[in-house]
N, C-alpha and C positions, 0 to 999 in steps of 0.2 A: 229807814234811812241809815246808811252806814257812815259813822263818824269815827275817825281814828286820830289819835294824838301822838305828837312827837316831842321828845324832850332831849336835853343834852346840855352840857356846859357850853359857854360861848366858844365858837370855833371848832366844835366837834364834828361838824358836817351836816347839821340839820338842814340848812338851806340847800346844799347839794342833793341830799336825799329827797327833799320836797320837789326840787326842780326836776328830778328824774321821773317823778310820777305825776307831774303837773297836768299832763294831757289826760289823765285818767279821771279827774274830778275837779273839785273846787278847793282852793287853798285859802285858809283864814289864818293870818299871822297875828298871834296875840300881841306881839310887839307893835303892830300897827295901831292898836288901841292906845298905846302909850305915845307913839309918834303923833297920832291925831290930837291927843291932848296937848302935846307940845305946840303943834300948829295953832290950835285954838288960843293958846296963851301967847303966841308970837315968840316962842322960845326956840333957839337953835337946837336941833336934835343931836347934841353931843352926848357922849356916854354919861357924863356928870349930870347934865340936865335931865336926861331920860331916867336915870337912876333916881333922882329926886322926885320926879313926877310919879314913877312907879311906886315908890315908898309912900308918897302922899296919897295916892289913890287907895292903896291898901289900908293905910291908916284911917282914912275917912270912910271907906266903903267895905272894909273887911278883905281878908285874903282871897275871897272868891270874886271880887268885883270885876276883874278883867275877864274872867270866864263868863260871868253873867252878861257882860256886854257882847261877848262873842256868841252866846246862845241866840241872841236876837239876829245876828248876822247869819247864823246857820239856819234858823227857821225861815229866813227870807230867801235862802239859796234854792235855786231850781235844779242845780246839777249835783248829783252825788256820784261817788262818795265824797265826803268832806274830809280834808286833811287839816288838822289844827297844828300849827307850828308854834312851839315855845311854851309848853306846859311847864310851870315852875313850882307848883305846890299841890299837895294832896287835896287841899280845899278846892282847887280848880278841877282836879280829876273828879271829885265827888259831885260838883255842879254838872259836869258833862254826863256823868253816869246816872244822874236823875232822869235824863231824857233818852240816852242811847247806851248800847253795850260798851262802847268806847274802849277798845284796846289801846294801851300806851306802848309806844316803841321808843326805846332809849338808843341814842346814837352816842357811842363812847369812843374816845381817842386819847392817847397818851398826852400829857400836858405839854411836852416839848413840841409835839406835832401841832397841837392846837395853837400854841403861841406863834409858831412859824406861820401857820395858815392865817391867823388873825393879822399878822404883820403884812402878809402878802395881799390880802383882799381889799384893803384901803377903803373901808366903809367909814362914813363920817362919824359914826358912834363907836368906832374901834380905837382902842388905845394902842400905842406903839411900844410903850415900856412894859417890861415883864411885871414890874410891881403894880402898874395900873391894871393889867389883865388879871393879876391875882386878886386885886381889890374888887374888881368886877365879879370874879368867880365867887368871892366871899359874900357879896351882896346877893347874888343869885342863890347861893346855898342858903343864905339867911331867909329867903322866901320859902325854902323847903325843897329845893331842886334835888338835893342828894337823895332824899327819901323817895321822890318820884322815880329817879333813875333806878334806885335799888328795888323798888316794887313794880317796875315796868313789866308788862306782860311779855315783851320781846326785847332783846338787847342785840344791837348790831355793832360789831367791833369795826371801827374805821381807822385801823392803823396801817393801811396799805395804800392802794391807789384809788383815784376817783372812779375808775372803771370797775374796780372790785366792789366799792360801795354801791355803785349803780346796779350792778348785778344782784347783790344781796338784797337791796331795797325792792327792786322790781319783783324778784322772786317772792319775797315775803308778802308784799302788798297784793300781788295777784292771788296768792293763796288766801289772804284775808278777805278779799272782796268778792271772791267767787261764790 
């Protein structure tokens, strides 16, 4: 079974990259684990609430808890390859690598572009103010995201157009799943 992971700071283009290859396999979004927890608790999925839930889960279940919950989803999946969206720590990478080869793909973009894209996409859990986005970045970095990006097996620069990102991702993924 081929399982590949994607990481990147908020707004870097992970969702666009994943959408580009969606028809090739199954997507599992690590953030959905957090959003599902918010639903169970009857909490609105705002950035602040999701951040608190993510920290709480990791505090009670360890840095690998979200990945462990995803492993069960992966094992139940009938369609491969599996694309994991939202790796945030090396502990999560280690969980996935216990089961699969698991290459990690980092999507990187300049901060100013990321801030602009976050402002334009209007997701409920997105902040509008630069200071709030920077605070979210720090929370994600606190989980270990910078180390995952630095140690990724592949890095895709997303400082140009959506079309350019789509070409880069499709080319890389086709090479990896062949």
